[in-house]
N, CA, C and O of each residue as an XYZ file, in Angstrom:
700
protein
N     -30.317     -0.181     42.204
C     -29.281     -0.651     42.390
C     -29.229     -2.389     42.489
O     -30.025     -3.109     43.090
N     -27.872     -2.849     41.596
C     -27.962     -3.235     40.895
C     -26.969     -4.158     41.804
O     -26.782     -3.687     42.926
N     -26.305     -5.371     41.530
C     -24.686     -6.566     41.558
C     -24.379     -6.248     44.118
O     -23.424     -6.719     44.737
N     -24.656     -6.046     44.272
C     -24.209     -6.336     45.729
C     -25.111     -5.827     47.077
O     -25.841     -4.863     46.843
N     -25.136     -6.231     48.116
C     -25.136     -6.201     49.778
C     -24.808     -4.329     49.496
O     -24.097     -3.614     48.789
N     -26.180     -4.166     50.905
C     -26.700     -2.748     51.436
C     -25.172     -2.339     52.338
O     -24.932     -3.068     53.301
N     -24.453     -1.524     52.117
C     -24.451     -1.562     53.850
C     -24.387      0.091     54.411
O     -23.847      0.865     53.621
N     -24.606      0.345     54.969
C     -25.084      1.732     55.482
C     -24.022      1.975     56.510
O     -23.621      1.067     57.237
N     -23.360      3.755     56.597
C     -22.773      3.671     58.115
C     -22.948      5.900     58.172
O     -23.288      6.697     57.296
N     -22.551      6.083     59.508
C     -22.877      7.465     59.937
C     -22.325      7.957     59.856
O     -21.560      7.810     60.809
N     -21.807      9.146     58.850
C     -21.342     10.833     59.413
C     -21.167     11.522     59.979
O     -20.996     12.688     59.622
N     -21.121     10.990     61.436
C     -21.798     11.995     62.997
C     -20.863     13.168     63.093
O     -19.634     13.167     63.147
N     -21.416     13.820     63.099
C     -20.173     15.390     63.245
C     -20.382     15.645     64.757
O     -21.499     15.455     65.239
N     -19.424     16.038     65.470
C     -19.645     15.600     66.949
C     -18.761     16.437     67.500
O     -17.691     16.578     66.907
N     -18.992     17.167     68.726
C     -18.327     19.157     68.854
C     -17.837     18.770     69.977
O     -18.594     18.781     70.947
N     -16.490     18.340     70.142
C     -15.944     18.297     71.709
C     -14.798     19.628     71.303
O     -15.227     20.500     70.547
N     -13.727     19.713     71.692
C     -12.637     20.973     71.879
C     -12.898     21.231     70.507
O     -13.548     22.260     70.323
N     -12.654     20.744     69.734
C     -13.060     21.273     68.213
C     -14.471     20.457     67.683
O     -14.656     19.402     68.289
N     -15.426     20.768     66.707
C     -15.429     20.609     65.978
C     -15.264     18.683     65.169
O     -14.123     18.533     64.732
N     -15.999     17.636     65.003
C     -14.593     17.053     64.808
C     -16.117     15.460     63.665
O     -17.348     15.499     63.665
N     -15.388     14.653     63.119
C     -16.297     13.275     62.582
C     -16.037     12.530     63.374
O     -14.828     12.530     63.607
N     -16.885     11.492     64.244
C     -16.539     10.124     65.107
C     -15.572      9.081     63.756
O     -16.009      8.640     62.693
N     -14.665      9.003     64.141
C     -14.027      7.477     63.012
C     -13.780      6.480     64.280
O     -13.520      6.584     65.479
N     -13.978      5.610     63.463
C     -13.527      4.621     64.079
C     -11.998      3.549     63.448
O     -11.524      3.492     62.313
N     -11.626      2.913     64.575
C     -10.660      1.969     63.834
C     -10.846      0.847     63.939
O     -10.573      0.370     65.041
N     -11.434     -0.167     62.772
C     -11.195     -1.505     63.179
C     -10.826     -2.077     63.180
O      -9.749     -2.094     62.584
N     -11.501     -3.662     64.136
C     -10.395     -3.994     65.378
C      -9.326     -5.000     63.792
O      -9.574     -5.057     62.588
N      -8.258     -5.568     64.575
C      -6.989     -6.019     63.975
C      -7.523     -7.759     63.485
O      -6.761     -8.551     62.931
N      -8.493     -7.962     63.727
C      -8.889     -9.444     63.534
C     -10.214     -9.927     63.083
O     -10.736    -11.036     62.966
N     -10.513     -8.914     62.907
C     -11.201     -8.897     61.826
C     -11.432     -9.386     60.542
O     -10.919     -8.406     60.002
N     -11.858    -10.252     59.361
C     -11.472    -10.481     58.447
C     -12.045     -9.855     57.284
O     -11.928    -10.593     56.306
N     -12.682     -8.651     57.004
C     -12.722     -7.308     56.503
C     -12.937     -6.114     56.822
O     -13.928     -5.565     57.305
N     -11.134     -5.442     56.278
C     -10.936     -4.169     56.600
C     -11.129     -4.320     57.873
O     -12.078     -3.790     58.452
N      -9.727     -5.501     58.803
C      -9.641     -5.238     59.688
C      -8.285     -3.904     59.695
O      -7.714     -3.387     58.734
N      -8.149     -3.714     60.870
C      -7.102     -2.776     61.465
C      -7.659     -1.084     60.668
O      -6.981     -0.161     61.119
N      -8.797     -0.597     59.558
C      -8.258     -0.097     58.934
C      -9.766      1.147     59.776
O     -10.821      0.744     60.265
N      -9.170      3.009     59.628
C      -9.953      3.890     59.650
C     -11.370      3.744     59.012
O     -11.480      3.862     57.791
N     -12.339      3.518     59.711
C     -13.888      3.782     59.048
C     -14.690      4.235     59.745
O     -14.195      4.493     60.842
N     -16.506      4.663     59.624
C     -16.791      5.253     59.502
C     -17.477      4.247     60.356
O     -17.045      3.108     60.176
N     -18.755      4.391     61.539
C     -19.273      3.698     62.364
C     -20.606      3.081     61.501
O     -21.602      3.688     61.110
N     -20.330      1.978     61.388
C     -21.446      1.308     60.785
C     -21.643      0.085     59.613
O     -20.618      0.100     58.932
N     -22.504     -0.888     59.160
C     -21.760     -2.110     58.933
C     -23.381     -2.474     57.968
O     -24.416     -1.808     57.935
N     -23.076     -3.621     57.361
C     -24.379     -3.825     56.675
C     -26.135     -3.860     57.103
O     -26.631     -3.802     58.228
N     -26.632     -3.943     56.131
C     -27.920     -3.587     56.243
C     -28.999     -4.517     56.786
O     -29.025     -4.090     57.940
N     -29.475     -5.026     56.771
C     -30.470     -5.893     57.578
C     -31.701     -6.179     57.407
O     -32.590     -5.369     57.145
N     -31.845     -7.639     57.580
C     -34.030     -7.669     57.133
C     -34.257     -6.522     57.775
O     -34.635     -5.491     57.219
N     -34.012     -6.665     59.115
C     -34.308     -6.190     60.401
C     -34.665     -4.890     60.276
O     -35.514     -4.317     60.959
N     -33.975     -4.394     59.344
C     -33.410     -2.173     59.638
C     -34.527     -2.014     58.644
O     -34.630     -2.891     57.787
N     -35.486     -0.883     58.646
C     -36.139     -0.491     58.270
C     -35.760      0.473     57.277
O     -36.484      0.635     56.295
N     -34.779      1.083     57.414
C     -34.068      1.678     56.065
C     -33.053      1.778     56.210
O     -32.712      1.210     57.248
N     -31.553      2.648     55.239
C     -30.434      2.571     55.322
C     -30.645      3.698     56.280
O     -30.904      4.399     55.301
N     -30.788      4.601     57.372
C     -30.310      5.461     58.442
C     -31.357      4.464     59.844
O     -31.073      4.982     60.924
N     -32.118      3.592     59.993
C     -32.125      2.436     60.338
C     -30.859      1.590     61.204
O     -30.430      1.517     62.356
N     -30.658      1.179     60.235
C     -29.190      0.285     59.593
C     -27.797      0.738     60.531
O     -27.238      0.054     61.388
N     -27.361      2.433     59.958
C     -25.835      2.902     60.396
C     -26.900      3.796     62.165
O     -26.239      4.378     63.025
N     -27.910      3.713     62.239
C     -27.983      4.027     63.690
C     -27.719      2.547     64.829
O     -27.096      2.571     65.891
N     -28.354      1.440     64.245
C     -28.570      0.402     64.573
C     -26.576     -0.221     65.009
O     -26.140     -0.593     66.098
N     -25.963     -0.118     63.898
C     -24.153     -0.626     63.569
C     -23.751      1.046     65.460
O     -22.989      0.661     66.347
N     -24.314      2.347     65.576
C     -23.734      3.321     66.310
C     -23.927      2.794     67.144
O     -23.022      2.812     67.979
N     -24.766      2.260     67.372
C     -24.942      2.047     68.622
C     -23.854      0.389     69.012
O     -23.052      0.483     69.940
N     -23.940     -0.793     68.343
C     -23.296     -1.744     68.158
C     -21.551     -1.684     68.392
O     -20.814     -2.271     69.184
N     -21.281     -0.616     67.229
C     -19.614     -0.704     66.978
C     -19.310      0.910     68.334
O     -18.336      0.547     68.994
N     -19.545      1.641     68.603
C     -19.067      2.588     70.374
C     -20.504      2.945     71.020
O     -20.526      4.134     71.339
N     -21.486      2.397     71.254
C     -22.136      2.737     72.370
C     -23.057      3.563     72.491
O     -23.657      3.596     73.566
N     -23.539      4.729     71.103
C     -24.106      5.525     70.972
C     -25.949      5.078     70.914
O     -26.293      3.911     70.728
N     -26.418      5.603     71.003
C     -27.594      5.606     70.750
C     -29.156      6.522     70.224
O     -29.649      7.430     70.894
N     -29.698      6.035     68.956
C     -29.688      6.607     68.336
C     -30.436      7.336     68.811
O     -30.745      8.109     67.903
N     -31.315      7.792     70.317
C     -32.404      8.361     70.413
C     -30.933      9.616     71.057
O     -31.259     10.634     71.667
N     -29.941      9.402     70.875
C     -28.698     10.704     71.036
C     -28.487     11.768     70.335
O     -27.986     12.800     70.781
N     -28.965     11.532     68.855
C     -28.498     11.540     67.637
C     -29.482     12.240     66.778
O     -30.691     12.017     66.848
N     -28.948     13.077     65.978
C     -30.374     13.651     65.648
C     -29.813     13.708     63.748
O     -28.978     14.562     63.449
N     -30.322     12.819     62.713
C     -29.829     12.713     61.132
C     -30.324     13.139     60.647
O     -31.550     13.156     60.758
N     -29.660     13.750     59.802
C     -29.873     15.543     58.359
C     -30.349     14.338     57.798
O     -31.026     13.517     58.418
N     -30.018     14.245     56.709
C     -29.953     13.007     55.907
C     -28.737     12.542     54.605
O     -27.559     12.710     54.923
N     -28.865     12.288     53.972
C     -28.716     11.432     53.340
C     -27.122     11.821     52.299
O     -27.059     12.967     51.853
N     -26.399     11.223     52.103
C     -25.143     11.948     51.166
C     -25.474     11.047     50.200
O     -26.502     10.370     50.243
N     -24.566     10.996     49.230
C     -24.482     10.908     48.127
C     -24.056      8.879     48.450
O     -23.260      8.751     49.381
N     -24.425      7.754     47.913
C     -24.417      6.583     48.429
C     -23.175      5.951     46.796
O     -23.389      5.964     45.584
N     -22.573      5.722     47.205
C     -21.044      4.247     46.842
C     -21.141      3.283     47.169
O     -21.797      2.713     48.041
N     -20.208      2.922     46.192
C     -19.540      1.401     45.575
C     -18.949      1.467     46.091
O     -18.412      2.565     46.242
N     -18.429      0.077     46.990
C     -17.174      0.084     47.361
C     -16.273     -0.793     46.732
O     -16.892     -1.776     46.322
N     -14.312     -0.886     46.330
C     -13.369     -1.326     45.256
C     -13.178     -1.496     46.252
O     -13.441     -1.001     47.348
N     -12.235     -2.935     45.504
C     -11.175     -3.742     46.236
C     -11.237     -5.048     47.356
O     -10.371     -5.884     47.614
N     -12.866     -4.843     48.009
C     -13.334     -5.854     48.676
C     -14.124     -7.275     48.053
O     -14.841     -7.130     47.064
N     -13.919     -9.013     48.834
C     -13.943     -9.951     48.404
C     -15.712     -9.138     47.627
O     -15.892     -9.167     46.410
N     -16.594     -8.616     48.425
C     -17.892     -8.280     48.186
C     -18.047     -7.093     47.446
O     -16.887     -7.192     47.049
N     -18.392     -6.173     46.964
C     -18.564     -4.779     46.792
C     -20.044     -4.191     47.742
O     -20.843     -5.096     47.502
N     -20.451     -3.635     48.247
C     -20.891     -3.086     49.411
C     -21.673     -1.725     47.896
O     -20.926     -1.086     47.155
N     -23.002     -1.652     47.852
C     -23.079     -0.300     47.974
C     -23.601      0.045     49.453
O     -24.308     -0.663     50.170
N     -22.931      1.649     49.795
C     -22.998      1.739     51.291
C     -23.577      3.056     50.846
O     -23.206      3.662     49.841
N     -24.538      3.455     51.696
C     -25.267      4.625     51.842
C     -24.974      5.470     52.555
O     -25.981      5.767     53.197
N     -23.510      6.525     53.059
C     -24.226      7.061     54.524
C     -24.912      7.956     54.693
O     -25.494      8.541     53.780
N     -24.995      8.280     56.011
C     -25.936      8.978     56.633
C     -25.624     10.686     57.437
O     -25.853     10.617     58.645
N     -25.220     11.946     57.033
C     -24.755     13.012     58.055
C     -26.170     13.144     59.188
O     -27.357     13.403     58.995
N     -25.484     12.872     60.234
C     -25.852     12.545     61.676
C     -24.642     13.769     62.330
O     -23.421     13.912     62.277
N     -26.322     14.813     63.214
C     -25.271     15.456     64.447
C     -24.962     14.533     66.148
O     -25.715     13.581     66.353
N     -24.557     14.656     66.566
C     -24.050     14.788     67.945
C     -24.368     16.218     68.704
O     -23.502     17.074     68.527
N     -25.593     16.625     69.597
C     -25.521     17.636     70.175
C     -25.048     17.984     71.193
O     -25.412     17.352     72.184
N     -24.367     18.759     71.328
C     -23.761     18.590     73.020
C     -22.385     18.529     73.514
O     -21.715     17.580     73.108
N     -22.001     19.116     74.077
C     -20.063     18.205     74.356
C     -20.127     16.933     74.315
O     -20.981     16.360     74.992
N     -19.157     16.155     73.443
C     -19.066     15.459     73.090
C     -17.137     14.572     74.280
O     -16.147     15.185     74.677
N     -17.418     13.341     74.380
C     -16.604     13.095     75.426
C     -16.539     11.933     75.234
O     -17.529     11.258     75.514
N     -14.841     11.017     74.454
C     -15.041      9.940     74.081
C     -15.304      9.352     75.094
O     -16.276      8.599     75.141
N     -14.348      9.596     76.336
C     -15.086      8.578     77.964
C     -16.416      8.234     77.484
O     -16.354      7.040     77.194
N     -17.088      8.486     77.351
C     -18.938      8.506     77.343
C     -19.017      6.851     75.579
O     -20.030      6.387     75.055
N     -18.154      6.658     75.400
C     -17.971      5.696     73.997
C     -18.227      4.436     74.943
O     -18.507      4.836     76.073
N     -18.224      3.471     74.878
C     -18.139      1.336     74.747
C     -17.849      0.885     73.471
O     -18.744      0.256     72.907
N     -16.964      1.035     72.975
C     -16.238      0.218     71.370
C     -16.792     -1.025     71.710
O     -16.547     -1.558     72.792
N     -17.632     -1.598     70.732
C     -18.132     -2.791     71.024
C     -16.591     -3.366     70.400
O     -15.714     -2.579     70.043
N     -16.381     -5.379     70.320
C     -15.486     -6.353     70.311
C     -15.017     -5.538     67.799
O     -13.834     -5.334     67.526
N     -15.850     -5.356     66.922
C     -15.494     -4.521     66.311
C     -14.527     -3.710     65.884
O     -13.838     -3.885     64.879
N     -14.465     -2.732     66.718
C     -13.680     -1.120     66.628
C     -12.537     -1.607     67.623
O     -12.740     -2.265     68.643
N     -11.234     -1.150     67.131
C     -10.489     -1.193     68.606
C     -10.777     -0.177     68.914
O     -11.637     -0.326     69.783
N     -10.528      1.272     68.684
C     -10.498      2.592     69.001
C     -11.186      3.424     68.609
O     -11.162      3.381     67.379
N     -12.134      4.585     69.139
C     -12.071      5.600     67.946
C     -11.914      7.091     68.221
O     -11.484      7.286     69.358
N     -12.092      7.984     67.655
C     -11.631      9.160     67.059
C     -12.040     10.234     66.652
O     -12.906      9.860     65.861
N     -12.041     11.177     66.625
C     -12.342     13.013     66.380
C     -11.649     13.309     65.318
O     -10.476     13.365     65.686
N     -11.692     13.435     64.677
C     -10.889     14.106     62.410
C     -11.877     15.432     62.874
O     -13.079     15.593     63.089
N     -10.914     16.097     62.892
C     -11.478     17.581     62.681
C     -12.164     18.158     61.801
O     -11.766     18.101     60.637
N     -13.188     18.758     62.071
C     -13.422     19.147     60.323
C     -13.140     20.075     59.576
O     -13.668     20.341     58.496
N     -11.947     20.839     60.324
C     -11.075     21.837     59.024
C     -10.674     20.775     58.312
O     -10.733     20.879     57.087
N     -10.354     19.963     58.697
C      -8.866     18.942     58.259
C      -9.969     18.183     56.889
O      -9.674     18.281     55.698
N     -11.601     17.242     57.555
C     -11.863     16.492     57.307
C     -12.767     17.303     55.649
O     -12.839     16.650     54.608
N     -13.297     18.632     55.759
C     -13.076     18.908     55.030
C     -12.406     20.008     54.274
O     -12.779     21.168     54.101
N     -11.651     19.571     53.985
C     -10.606     20.448     52.887
C      -9.745     20.240     51.901
O      -8.561     19.909     51.847
N     -10.676     20.533     51.036
C     -10.224     19.275     49.316
C      -8.922     18.989     49.416
O      -8.626     17.820     49.172
N      -7.694     20.034     49.828
C      -6.685     20.591     49.667
C      -5.984     19.231     49.958
O      -5.016     18.984     49.240
N      -6.359     18.216     51.000
C      -6.359     17.247     51.413
C      -5.663     15.957     51.034
O      -4.595     15.490     51.429
N      -6.852     15.353     49.869
C      -6.620     14.364     48.656
C      -6.063     14.638     48.073
O      -5.670     15.753     47.733
N      -5.742     13.108     47.606
C      -5.569     13.134     46.524
C      -5.452     11.714     46.197
O      -6.082     11.021     46.996
N      -4.760     10.958     45.143
C      -5.193     10.015     44.895
C      -3.983      8.817     44.385
O      -3.530      9.054     43.265
N      -3.269      7.235     45.269
C      -2.444      6.580     45.185
C      -2.858      5.464     45.711
O      -3.842      5.201     46.401
N      -1.613      4.556     45.131
C      -1.276      3.548     44.871
C      -1.065      2.742     46.829
O      -0.323      3.320     47.624
N      -2.059      1.072     47.363
C      -1.113      1.572     48.314
C      -1.089      0.288     48.562
O      -2.030     -0.442     48.250
N       0.181     -0.218     49.256
C       0.630     -1.476     48.904
C      -1.578     -2.813     48.597
O      -2.767     -2.924     48.298
N      -0.711     -3.146     48.905
C      -2.540     -4.355     48.325
C      -3.200     -3.990     47.281
O      -3.908     -4.684     46.552
N      -2.961     -2.897     47.218
C      -3.927     -2.470     45.952
C      -3.290     -2.362     44.826
O      -2.143     -2.021     44.534
N      -4.901     -2.963     43.782
C      -4.713     -3.327     42.407
C      -4.840     -1.820     41.778
O      -4.701     -1.517     40.592
N      -5.149     -0.928     42.910
C      -5.440      0.444     41.678
C      -5.686      1.864     42.638
O      -6.122      2.040     43.775
N      -5.119      2.855     41.460
C      -5.459      4.101     43.044
C      -6.956      4.172     43.695
O      -8.085      3.755     43.436
N      -5.906      5.400     45.279
C      -7.272      4.971     46.090
C      -6.982      6.433     46.640
O      -5.959      7.080     46.868
N      -8.267      6.647     46.743
C      -8.496      8.474     47.424
C      -7.963      8.655     49.006
O      -8.688      8.313     49.941
N      -6.845      9.133     49.184
C      -6.902      8.816     50.507
C      -6.306     10.514     51.389
O      -5.685     11.430     50.850
N      -6.670     10.445     52.508
C      -6.649     12.154     53.322
C      -4.962     12.507     53.702
O      -4.299     12.064     52.765
N      -4.299     12.974     54.464
C      -2.989     14.059     53.827
C      -3.953     14.624     55.598
O      -4.936     15.357     55.707
N      -2.949     13.740     56.973
C      -3.097     14.155     57.780
C      -2.257     13.718     58.855
O      -1.822     12.566     58.831
N      -1.950     14.567     59.882
C      -0.989     13.809     60.949
C      -1.388     12.334     61.393
O      -0.472     11.514     61.454
N      -2.480     11.990     61.660
C      -3.485     10.864     62.220
C      -3.544     10.144     61.585
O      -3.297     10.390     60.404
N      -3.817      9.155     61.893
C      -4.782      7.892     60.546
C      -4.523      7.451     59.554
O      -3.757      8.268     59.042
N      -4.678      6.548     58.816
C      -4.591      6.539     57.830
C      -5.925      6.551     57.622
O      -6.645      5.972     58.436
N      -6.472      7.192     56.528
C      -7.830      7.555     56.198
C      -7.679      7.390     54.705
O      -7.275      8.274     53.950
N      -8.137      5.852     54.262
C      -7.871      5.936     52.287
C      -9.693      4.990     51.885
O     -10.600      4.413     52.485
N      -9.352      5.335     50.700
C     -10.860      3.935     50.328
C     -11.708      4.553     50.455
O     -11.496      5.764     50.510
N     -13.020      4.090     50.561
C     -14.367      3.930     50.744
C     -15.004      5.376     51.724
O     -15.989      6.114     51.781
N     -13.570      5.128     52.445
C     -14.190      6.589     53.919
C     -13.712      7.170     53.465
O     -14.380      8.202     53.516
N     -12.380      7.458     52.619
C     -11.291      9.161     51.791
C     -12.907      9.243     51.072
O     -13.402     10.362     51.210
N     -13.539      8.527     50.547
C     -14.048      9.254     49.505
C     -15.227      9.568     49.682
O     -15.937     10.312     49.004
N     -15.577      8.686     51.115
C     -17.193     10.271     50.958
C     -17.050     11.168     52.075
O     -17.979     11.640     52.731
N     -15.600     11.405     52.274
C     -14.980     12.900     52.876
C     -14.826     13.807     52.216
O     -15.195     14.959     52.443
N     -14.007     13.221     50.910
C     -13.657     13.409     50.436
C     -14.930     14.617     49.306
O     -15.009     15.776     48.899
N     -15.638     13.380     49.272
C     -16.925     14.449     49.030
C     -18.167     15.091     49.600
O     -19.305     15.329     49.195
N     -17.584     15.242     50.536
C     -18.688     16.006     51.942
C     -17.388     17.371     51.265
O     -17.789     18.448     50.824
N     -16.128     17.058     51.319
C     -15.568     18.897     51.294
C     -15.813     18.827     49.611
O     -15.810     19.946     49.097
N     -15.992     17.864     48.809
C     -16.172     18.540     47.145
C     -17.811     19.582     47.771
O     -18.133     20.696     47.358
N     -18.206     19.135     48.333
C     -19.606     20.032     48.908
C     -19.694     21.216     48.990
O     -20.188     22.012     48.192
N     -19.036     21.443     50.327
C     -18.531     22.372     50.919
C     -18.215     24.236     49.244
O     -18.461     25.357     48.802
N     -17.256     22.452     49.214
C     -15.756     23.982     48.299
C     -16.361     23.631     47.024
O     -15.432     22.982     46.542
N     -17.323     23.614     46.106
C     -17.727     23.613     44.560
C     -16.776     24.094     43.736
O     -16.889     23.772     42.553
N     -15.567     25.007     44.150
C     -14.449     24.806     42.838
C     -13.401     24.069     43.418
O     -12.268     24.548     43.466
N     -13.662     22.947     43.867
C     -12.948     21.222     44.141
C     -13.489     20.606     43.352
O     -12.729     19.682     43.064
N     -14.134     20.557     42.945
C     -15.213     19.499     42.916
C     -14.712     19.222     40.807
O     -14.874     20.098     39.958
N     -14.170     17.879     40.548
C     -13.523     17.972     39.859
C     -14.018     18.188     38.462
O     -15.046     17.515     38.383
N     -13.742     18.952     37.016
C     -14.020     19.605     36.602
C     -14.157     18.271     34.712
O     -13.118     17.908     34.160
N     -15.133     17.981     34.333
C     -15.412     17.126     33.424
C     -14.664     17.720     32.227
O     -14.667     18.949     32.169
N     -13.804     16.816     30.933
C     -12.284     17.029     30.783
C     -13.631     16.211     29.549
O     -13.279     15.772     28.454
């Protein structure tokens, strides 16, 4: 992997009223990706042993969940971000938060406006994804269609990859 800084995110599955992915809306005051929906995560620092350590550290900083509460399951394929001033190689860590989840237990840090759950049934439905040009973008980006906040770009690419792994028929076919 050459060409840019590294980052890691936690694709965290939670058990609430219905199972879902833990999503955050980044603070609008942030210079990079302010106001956008994202997984908890960020840059890998020199003190992080590996991408999982970085992702779990960021989970604590961003929403107040400590790594001992989370069960890492493994890595999903990494992706390059597109369209930002700096391209990052992002390593997604798939993890599970056992037990009943209550959003009231979260303590969002200054980088997070709020957190919410994206139902698994929606996030893992390949039919909810397409590509389109959004304002401020120069190319088409993946978008998840649902009734909640706009999920697009790298976050939608990671979710779409999960959906395609669950439903092999939804994978793009070589042409």
